[in-house]
C-alpha positions, -999 to 999 in steps of 0.1 A, spaced: 684 -117 -86 700 -101 -112 725 -91 -90 756 -118 -93 779 -105 -67 754 -104 -42 743 -140 -51 780 -149 -46 778 -133 -11 747 -141 0 761 -183 -10 793 -176 13 772 -162 45 747 -196 38 777 -217 33 791 -216 65 800 -177 75 764 -172 95 774 -190 126 754 -165 152 773 -181 180 805 -164 170 815 -134 184 830 -119 152 804 -128 129 792 -94 116 762 -106 91 747 -143 85 716 -157 73 686 -169 90 666 -197 76 648 -181 54 678 -161 40 665 -130 57 705 -112 63 711 -100 103 735 -78 119 748 -81 155 752 -44 169 766 -52 208 748 -71 225 713 -69 195 705 -85 166 694 -62 132 674 -67 104 653 -49 79 615 -42 78 599 -19 47 573 -2 39 564 7 8 562 39 -11 530 42 -34 521 62 -58 485 82 -53 459 77 -77 430 106 -81 402 79 -82 409 50 -63 439 65 -37 465 32 -34 485 35 -63 515 14 -76 547 6 -53 573 30 -69 600 21 -35 604 13 -1 619 26 26 643 8 51 638 5 87 662 -14 115 645 -41 135 656 -59 161 651 -94 149 621 -120 159 615 -152 145 579 -147 147 574 -112 135 589 -83 125 604 -71 154 608 -38 171 615 -3 158 656 2 166 668 33 147 668 56 181 700 29 188 722 59 171 710 83 196 722 61 229 753 53 207 785 65 229 802 80 204 808 91 168 828 64 156 804 39 172 769 56 152 788 51 121 798 15 122 757 9 135 744 33 105 771 12 81 762 -19 93 718 -10 88 725 4 55 743 -28 44 719 -50 58 691 -28 38 705 -30 7 709 -68 11 672 -76 24 661 -52 -2 678 -63 -38 680 -103 -24 640 -101 -28 624 -98 -66 603 -76 -65 631 -47 -61 637 -51 -98 634 -13 -106 621 -2 -75 640 26 -54 654 17 -18 650 51 8 677 51 34 676 77 61 709 96 77 708 98 111 716 133 126 741 118 153 756 105 121 763 141 106 779 152 134 812 128 125 817 156 96 857 137 94 842 108 77 833 102 41 802 84 44 793 85 7 820 68 -3 820 39 26 788 32 14 792 36 -25 823 11 -19 797 -16 -6 775 -13 -30 800 -17 -57 812 -45 -41 779 -62 -40 770 -49 -77 740 -34 -65 724 -4 -86 734 29 -69 710 50 -91 682 35 -70 691 45 -38 677 75 -24 693 89 8 672 109 33 688 136 55 672 146 88 656 179 97 687 202 100 685 232 127 691 268 106 729 271 132 737 239 112 738 250 77 775 248 78 765 210 82 745 205 59 765 222 33 792 198 40 771 164 42 753 175 5 790 178 -9 800 145 7 764 125 -10 762 142 -44 803 139 -51 796 103 -43 765 103 -68 736 98 -44 704 109 -51 694 130 -17 656 135 0 647 162 19 620 158 55 599 191 59 574 187 83 550 213 64 543 231 28 560 262 42 595 242 55 597 220 22 592 250 -2 626 268 20 642 234 17 636 235 -20 653 266 -28 685 258 -1 691 223 -6 681 213 -45 671 179 -35 659 151 -58 632 138 -38 608 158 -4 592 143 19 562 167 35 542 154 68 511 147 51 493 149 85 462 179 83 476 187 45 455 211 26 447 218 -7 452 255 -5 469 277 -28 506 274 -13 506 238 -11 496 236 -50 525 261 -57 549 241 -42 539 206 -65 538 225 -93 573 243 -84 585 203 -76 567 196 -110 588 224 -131 618 211 -114 614 174 -119 615 169 -80 598 136 -63 573 147 -41 565 122 -11 537 127 15 552 106 47 528 98 78 500 91 57 474 78 85 440 96 81 414 88 56 408 124 56 446 133 47 442 107 19 414 128 4 428 155 6 459 139 -9 437 124 -37 425 158 -49 459 173 -49 470 143 -73 438 155 -98 444 191 -98 483 189 -100 501 174 -132 529 154 -118 531 123 -100 521 125 -63 536 98 -39 526 86 -4 538 64 25 522 55 60 504 29 84 471 35 66 484 15 35 509 -7 52 529 -18 84 562 -23 76 571 -58 71 605 -85 61 596 -95 29 582 -74 -2 559 -100 -14 540 -96 18 529 -58 4 510 -79 -23 491 -94 -5 477 -69 15 442 -54 11 439 -14 10 416 -20 43 446 -30 62 468 -5 81 467 15 116 490 18 141 510 -2 165 531 8 198 559 -8 181 559 2 149 547 41 160 579 62 153 591 50 112 612 80 108 648 70 100 668 39 91 
């Protein structure tokens, strides 16, 4: 690990601040060194899913980053997906508290692992959090990263889908995160929506639903536009071999790196090292991890 401030923080947790029986202990380490946190009566930790480059020949290419997801803690497996806790948070203050706890856990659990070196970390911004527009979310997270000595330039914040009448909210949030020097990703349900977001948001990354993707002029045109603008392209929810075949064809046609993530390649895991041991044939869906749209 090459983050001395994070090492010192983890050493303090391991040195006695990890007593999970204390009601005032918000973050601690388990016996495997994984950071956990408490939200009301729920113990949270992190699972990751790789973002991989699409190889036009072999399909599954090198890992360029990981997305972090909040899961309930389990000593025996990766727990349950818990991002929807924010949907039921009683107040904006509680939603902000949970979001900050999740981002801190994701950052600690990612950068404590040697496989994180040189890789990006993708973290979602929940729509409920955006409603609390009086808070400077970007500055608060930047301060945490600074205190832990973590590379802010390697973190990408993923914005949720914003409805047309929430344009003012989108502009506010964009300005807030950009003033705090974060890279931004937008999520699109299809190619048409992605093209609109490219013009409206001018993101660093665009994530497009891979389900039912086609090799048509509209899709090729969008990818070529992203290449000209230097925008990273990630196809999310890659679940079927048919969609991978189309993405491989697009990767061969477009002179620009394309990327994907999904259950066809990887199920979320706590350990980054676990992904290097998975074979290309492993994957599939599970009712416990089916919804990975968010942090």
